[in-house]
N, C-alpha and C positions, 0 to 999 in steps of 0.2 A: 468572422474569419474564424480559422479552429485553428488549434494550436495541437502538434505531435511531438512526441518524444519517445526515444528508447529508453527504456528502464530496465539495465542489465540485471541479471540473478544475482544475490549475494550469496559465497558461499562462505560459512562459518570454518576455519581452518580447528580454532582453538576457539572454548568461551568460558571464561570461570566468572563466575557470581563472587563479586567481594565484597558486597554489602547492600543495604537498605536507605533509601532517600528517606527524609520525613514524609514524602508524599506516597509512599509506600511502592514507588518503584525502586526496582535493583540495580546498583550501580555493577556495570560489566567490565571485564579486560576482554578484548578480544583480539582474533589476528584474521583478516577476510580476505578474500580475492574474489574480483566479480569475473563471470562467465562472458561468453560470446552469445549467449543466450538468453534472453528474457522477455518483455513485454512492451509493448506499443502502446502507449498512453495517447489520448487522444481527448482533448476537451474543446468545444465551443459556445459562444454566448447563445441562450437560449431562453424562452418567455417561462420555461418550466422546468424542472429537476428529473433527469432519467439517467440512468446506468443499464448500459450494456456488456455485455462480458462473453466473450464467443473462443472459441479453440478448443482444445480436446480435453484441459482440465476445467471447464467451464462449469460443470455439473456439480462441482463440489464447492463455487463460490462462496454459498451460503455457511459454510463452517470455517471460513477464512476469513482474515483481517477486513476483508475489500468490503463486506456488508458496514459493520459499525462505522468504518471509516466514510463510508459512501453518505450513513445519517449526518455524521457529524459534517461533511463537507456540505450537504444540503442546507442544515440548519445555519452556519456559517454564513453562506451563500446567499442566506434569506428566499430560497428558491423554494417553490412547493411543488 
């Protein structure tokens, strides 16, 4: 069985770095709105791990957060 959801694009109207946590991440104050456009995310059970990205912006996926997050997801799910 597959699970599918719409993930709306987030637009930062303001973003201020207010400090840094002990783990290195920054503390932020922000004001955001969500757009009517975004991504469609689909996941389904499988014997192995795969990631498919398509659409007009797919060519630049390696330079975004998607690639490192997919590696973490693969490790967390114990899929190969």
